[in-house]
C-alpha positions, -999 to 999 in steps of 0.1 A, spaced: 877 591 60 868 589 23 837 569 32 826 595 57 830 623 31 810 602 7 782 599 32 782 637 39 781 643 1 751 620 -2 732 637 26 738 671 10 727 657 -24 695 645 -8 685 675 14 693 703 -10 666 696 -37 641 686 -11 644 718 10 645 740 -21 614 725 -35 594 729 -2 605 766 1 595 773 -35 561 756 -31 553 776 1 564 809 -16 542 801 -46 512 793 -25 516 825 -5 520 846 -36 490 831 -52 469 839 -22 482 875 -20 473 881 -57 438 866 -55 419 898 -43 387 878 -40 356 894 -23 348 879 11 315 876 29 309 900 58 283 893 85 267 866 64 264 888 32 286 885 1 283 915 -22 290 905 -58 272 933 -75 304 946 -90 317 911 -100 319 903 -137 314 866 -140 321 866 -177 354 883 -174 367 874 -140 353 839 -138 339 818 -109 348 824 -73 346 806 -40 319 818 -14 344 825 14 342 848 44 320 850 75 288 830 72 259 831 97 261 799 117 238 780 141 256 756 163 240 721 170 209 730 150 194 722 116 177 755 108 154 757 78 154 785 52 118 794 61 128 799 97 157 821 87 134 841 63 106 848 87 129 856 116 118 827 138 153 811 138 174 815 170 201 841 170 231 832 150 269 835 152 295 841 126 319 814 114 347 816 89 344 796 56 363 775 47 372 758 80 368 726 99 351 725 132 381 708 148 400 741 145 371 766 150 352 780 179 321 801 185 320 827 213 353 812 225 338 777 228 355 751 205 334 733 181 333 695 183 343 674 153 310 656 153 275 670 154 252 692 133 251 728 123 236 753 98 253 779 76 236 808 59 249 833 33 231 860 13 247 866 -20 240 899 -38 243 897 -76 244 923 -104 212 928 -124 228 915 -156 243 884 -140 245 854 -165 229 820 -158 248 806 -128 257 772 -114 271 760 -81 295 732 -73 307 717 -40 336 695 -32 326 679 0 318 642 1 327 626 34 300 641 56 263 648 50 255 681 33 223 697 22 226 729 2 194 749 -3 192 779 -26 163 802 -22 144 775 -2 150 746 -26 176 719 -24 202 724 -52 231 701 -43 236 676 -16 260 649 -2 242 621 15 212 626 38 212 651 67 197 640 100 197 653 135 217 622 148 239 595 134 211 570 130 192 593 106 223 605 88 239 589 58 268 600 35 259 578 6 248 594 -27 254 630 -39 247 656 -64 278 679 -66 268 704 -93 235 723 -101 223 754 -118 209 781 -95 185 809 -103 186 842 -82 154 859 -70 155 897 -74 193 895 -77 198 875 -45 209 840 -38 198 829 -3 221 799 5 215 776 35 238 747 42 229 720 67 258 699 78 256 666 98 290 652 106 291 617 122 322 597 115 340 626 96 351 662 98 324 688 104 324 722 88 330 735 53 367 725 45 363 738 9 339 766 1 312 764 -25 321 775 -60 298 799 -78 301 809 -114 287 811 -149 268 780 -157 285 773 -190 319 777 -174 311 756 -143 296 728 -163 324 730 -189 351 728 -162 332 698 -147 330 680 -181 366 688 -189 379 675 -156 357 644 -159 372 637 -193 408 643 -182 404 621 -151 387 594 -172 416 595 -196 440 594 -167 421 564 -152 422 546 -186 459 553 -189 465 539 -154 446 507 -161 461 503 -195 497 506 -182 489 483 -153 474 457 -177 504 458 -200 528 454 -171 507 425 -158 509 409 -193 547 414 -193 549 398 -159 529 368 -170 551 364 -201 583 368 -181 577 361 -144 613 367 -136 607 405 -143 591 411 -109 593 449 -113 566 446 -139 543 432 -113 552 460 -89 545 487 -116 512 469 -124 502 472 -87 513 508 -86 492 517 -117 461 500 -104 465 517 -70 468 551 -87 436 543 -106 418 535 -74 430 568 -59 413 585 -88 380 566 -83 378 571 -45 388 608 -46 363 636 -43 363 644 -80 338 644 -109 350 610 -118 343 596 -83 310 614 -82 299 598 -115 311 563 -109 309 557 -71 283 583 -61 261 558 -42 289 546 -18 292 561 17 317 590 19 334 575 50 340 543 31 354 561 1 377 582 24 390 551 41 396 533 7 414 564 -5 437 563 25 443 526 20 455 532 -16 482 555 -2 503 525 12 499 506 -21 514 534 -41 544 541 -19 551 505 -9 552 497 -47 576 526 -51 599 511 -24 596 477 -40 604 490 -74 635 506 -60 646 473 -45 641 455 -78 655 482 -101 685 490 -79 694 458 -60 713 465 -28 708 503 -30 678 507 -6 691 513 29 671 492 55 676 519 82 655 543 61 632 518 44 617 501 74 607 533 93 591 547 61 572 514 56 558 515 92 547 551 88 531 544 54 512 514 68 501 536 97 482 561 75 450 540 71 451 532 108 455 569 117 425 578 95 402 559 120 411 584 148 409 616 128 379 629 149 397 624 182 431 636 169 425 658 138 462 663 130 472 626 134 464 616 98 481 647 83 514 643 102 515 605 99 512 608 61 538 636 61 563 616 81 557 585 59 562 606 27 594 623 40 609 590 51 599 572 19 614 601 -2 646 599 18 649 561 13 642 564 -24 665 593 -31 693 575 -12 687 544 -33 689 565 -65 721 582 -53 738 548 -47 725 536 -81 739 568 -98 773 561 -83 771 527 -98 763 544 -132 729 528 -135 709 547 -163 675 547 -145 688 564 -114 682 600 -125 647 597 -140 635 576 -111 649 602 -86 630 630 -104 598 609 -106 598 600 -70 606 636 -60 577 650 -80 553 623 -67 564 629 -31 561 667 -33 527 665 -50 515 642 -22 528 666 5 511 695 -13 478 676 -13 481 666 24 488 702 35 464 717 9 491 737 -9 492 745 -45 467 741 -73 438 717 -79 451 685 -94 486 688 -82 485 652 -70 473 640 -104 501 659 -120 526 639 -99 509 607 -108 509 616 -144 547 622 -143 552 588 -127 529 571 -152 546 587 -182 579 575 -168 564 540 -164 552 542 -200 587 551 -211 601 521 -192 573 500 -206 582 510 -242 618 504 -235 610 470 -220 588 461 -250 616 473 -274 641 451 -256 617 421 -257 612 427 -295 649 428 -300 653 396 -281 625 381 -301 642 391 -334 675 377 -322 657 345 -312 639 343 -345 672 348 -363 689 321 -343 658 299 -348 660 305 -386 697 295 -386 689 264 -366 661 256 -389 684 259 -419 710 237 -403 683 213 -393 669 212 -428 704 204 -441 708 177 -415 674 163 -424 682 163 -461 715 146 -454 699 120 -431 671 115 -457 697 107 -483 714 82 -460 681 68 -451 671 65 -487 703 47 -495 698 24 -465 662 17 -475 673 9 -511 699 -15 -497 674 -31 -473 649 -35 -502 676 -51 -523 685 -74 -494 648 -82 -488 644 -91 -525 674 -113 -523 661 -130 -491 627 -134 -507 643 -149 -538 664 -172 -515 632 -182 -497 615 -190 -530 646 -210 -541 645 -228 -507 608 -234 -512 616 -247 -547 643 -270 -532 618 -284 -507 593 -288 -535 619 -307 -556 629 -328 -527 593 -337 -520 587 -345 -556 619 -367 -557 608 -384 -525 572 -390 -537 582 -402 -571 612 -422 -559 591 -445 -537 567 -458 -564 595 -459 -590 617 -480 -566 587 -503 -560 581 -506 -597 618 -513 -603 619 -540 -577 587 -556 -591 601 -555 -626 634 -571 -616 616 -598 -597 593 -604 -627 623 -606 -650 638 -632 -628 606 -653 -627 604 -651 -666 640 -663 -669 633 -692 -646 601 -701 -665 620 -700 -698 647 -723 -685 621 -747 -671 603 -748 -705 636 -753 -723 645 -782 -702 610 -797 -702 607 -796 -664 580 -770 -663 551 -784 -644 515 -773 -645 517 -761 -609 548 -741 -616 530 -725 -646 501 -716 -624 523 -700 -598 542 -682 -625 510 -667 -639 498 -656 -604 531 -638 -597 530 -621 -631 494 -609 -624 503 -596 -590 534 -579 -604 514 -563 -632 488 -550 -607 516 -536 -584 533 -519 -614 500 -505 -625 493 -491 -590 527 -475 -585 527 -460 -620 492 -445 -615 503 -431 -582 534 -416 -598 513 -401 -626 489 -386 -601 517 -370 -581 533 -356 -613 500 -343 -625 493 -326 -591 527 -308 -592 522 -299 -628 489 -283 -618 507 -264 -590 535 -252 -613 509 -241 -639 490 -221 -612 522 -205 -599 533 -195 -633 498 -181 -644 492 -147 -629 457 -144 -644 426 -148 -623 403 -177 -630 370 -189 -616 374 -217 -592 356 -235 -563 376 -234 -531 366 -270 -522 378 -283 -556 411 -264 -551 417 -281 -518 408 -314 -533 434 -309 -561 460 -300 -535 453 -330 -514 481 -352 -530 505 -324 -524 494 -322 -488 503 -359 -484 537 -356 -499 557 -353 -467 537 -370 -441 562 -375 -413 545 -360 -382 516 -382 -372 510 -363 -340 497 -333 -359 464 -336 -378 447 -314 -404 410 -309 -402 394 -298 -435 360 -282 -433 352 -269 -468 320 -271 -487 314 -272 -524 299 -241 -540 322 -215 -525 331 -199 -558 356 -171 -562 374 -155 -591 410 -152 -580 447 -161 -587 449 -198 -578 487 -198 -576 488 -169 -552 460 -185 -531 479 -218 -531 510 -201 -519 491 -183 -491 477 -216 -479 511 -231 -479 526 -202 -461 500 -203 -434 500 -240 -429 538 -240 -429 539 -213 -403 517 -235 -381 540 -264 -385 572 -243 -379 559 -224 -348 527 -238 -333 541 -273 -330 578 -268 -332 585 -287 -300 569 -319 -313 537 -315 -293 505 -330 -307 477 -309 -320 453 -301 -348 453 -276 -376 418 -267 -390 412 -253 -424 376 -240 -429 358 -216 -451 324 -199 -453 305 -171 -471 297 -139 -451 265 -119 -454 283 -89 -470 297 -110 -500 331 -120 -487 346 -155 -485 364 -161 -453 392 -187 -453 401 -196 -417 433 -214 -407 436 -221 -369 456 -243 -346 457 -252 -310 495 -247 -306 515 -225 -284 502 -192 -298 520 -159 -307 546 -142 -286 531 -108 -274 564 -91 -281 561 -96 -319 523 -92 -323 525 -54 -332 551 -63 -359 535 -96 -371 533 -88 -408 565 -68 -409 594 -84 -429 621 -103 -409 599 -107 -378 605 -141 -363 612 -158 -330 632 -186 -346 660 -168 -363 685 -190 -346 670 -220 -364 676 -204 -398 642 -188 -404 640 -154 -421 606 -141 -408 592 -135 -443 564 -161 -443 535 -139 -429 549 -109 -447 547 -127 -480 512 -140 -471 501 -104 -463 516 -91 -496 498 -117 -516 465 -113 -499 465 -75 -500 479 -75 -536 469 -101 -562 441 -116 -541 425 -82 -532 415 -92 -497 426 -88 -461 443 -109 -435 439 -109 -397 455 -128 -369 437 -135 -336 443 -155 -305 419 -185 -300 401 -185 -266 412 -221 -259 448 -214 -269 465 -212 -303 461 -189 -332 434 -181 -358 442 -165 -391 413 -151 -411 417 -144 -448 389 -124 -464 386 -127 -502 359 -112 -525 335 -140 -535 323 -144 -571 291 -123 -576 258 -142 -574 273 -174 -558 260 -191 -527 275 -219 -507 260 -253 -516 252 -279 -490 276 -309 -494 261 -343 -504 278 -363 -477 263 -395 -490 283 -395 -522 314 -376 -510 345 -399 -507 362 -399 -473 390 -374 -471 376 -351 -498 348 -331 -481 332 -327 -447 352 -334 -416 385 -351 -427 415 -358 -406 448 -358 -425 484 -358 -414 498 -324 -424 535 -327 -419 547 -319 -454 522 -295 -467 542 -263 -461 571 -278 -480 550 -288 -511 526 -259 -514 549 -230 -505 
């Protein structure tokens, strides 16, 4: 029961304002017509000799005009009396609702109107304006064409509705305006639906310019609001009502352009009137379907399908009905009326439901849709004032503008809130970054300290290997010398006892002297070898302790290091090929360069041939054309693991950590080359397998590589020399 009462209340709420508005509009239109008191033409003559254009303004040329049915009569034929007899026909009026001598006029065809206007002798300069566009007109004043719409012809093939001149100044002759209007209606309404407007030239042209400016501003407003709503939709696609309002605004703008107004005459004057009329009718569904769509989006669940679907069908039928307006003149009018009424009922019902749900936009949207619907009805039935439709559109657009401003304000508030949240998050992030940076800095400091300790440990380990090598190298000749000396002492004791006993023979003396000589030679050789080794390591220690650069020949440096290379020969399956030439002079830190060579050769022994496989390590050098000395260390071993290649020179990078290696060798080599030596280092894969390391060092200015004298070069010191290289990394490092 309560639901039934609610529905009855909703129906009363809907019908009351609609019926009241229609009654008031009809009363206002009738009252306006009753108070007009405009002079009318009688028998084809309009007497305006008592009309004051300056005080009373312009007027429409209405009344009974002379009319020739199915004829295009010229002004000359009317003036000299050769024209056929005429009849009288009321203006304004459409042929579809008029008849001559009781015979109805057809919607299509041709006809001629004539009116004689009598003017006061002091009449001001006058102008004339017409408002017909969808059929062909030709308005001649005193025998000359003043205004026109299209091209008038006797049949459809020679008639066109494209192009027009809607306003023109007219000049009376002896106080008379002789007006002849030729009409050719093919594909549109025949007749004069709206009478010609005659008035003071300044006023007519002023009104034209004022209306043009207002409609241009209105068009700009429509397009601007539509563009803003489209931008909002692109920014936030979930707000689909923005897209609907954008379509509505563009559709209203197109209505303005296709209407029979000064704006349409100025912009689209060259298009056929029938096409413009059809486009104008097509815009009608866009406007009202967008209204229904906006109601669906603004008030979800409020639009009743039983009202919405019939209104949609009737609205879509309006452009279709416009195609049969000649056969059924009232079809378009009542189709549009039915569609408007049903659409208003559906929209007002939706706003009523939204109002019961206390949605704030219910009342303003109800008022907007009511005003828009009533103004459309007034235009369809030609009730009210000129521009009543545009007034309804303006109200809708202003409401859309208010909604747009509110939406923009809401978006700005959201943006401010988002910015505030973002600023807070940035502050928290900065604190976190600062805290993480402190922790990271501490971690880096600890890592650097650990790295320094590991490097120091590596140096101590290298020193241990160096001492072990020295001990081994020195211990062998010293042991030999000790054995020889012991044996020699025993032989001397034996000789002394033989001499004391008198049993020393000549042969025993000779043998004793021979053994003494051999022992002396062996002692000399072992002591010289020990001295050479000690001198070599003294030279290495001096170079490592001296950080100053000195001028040296790379070939001589390799030659000096040769005894150290031979210290720990224990892997005969790996050979070292030395290809160095005298004359490659550079000014550098010999200790650092020695350490780099040891690191690179040791890296080859530790990784390239770690599995005991045989191979060759080649050490070569040459001078480039741009003044750099390239020292190349390459092997034909197993190569470099691709997983560690991007981090090859980073500290602690190794594939043999399980074997106790720290991964600092190449990092130390890179640090020495890039630092004290002032060069660069690069690691490449050899095409035949293995690894190539290229160390680029600045050569001494003005030096060129000299060709080696192979005839005087001892074997193993220059040229192509094969040497076992097992212990070089332990000695030089």
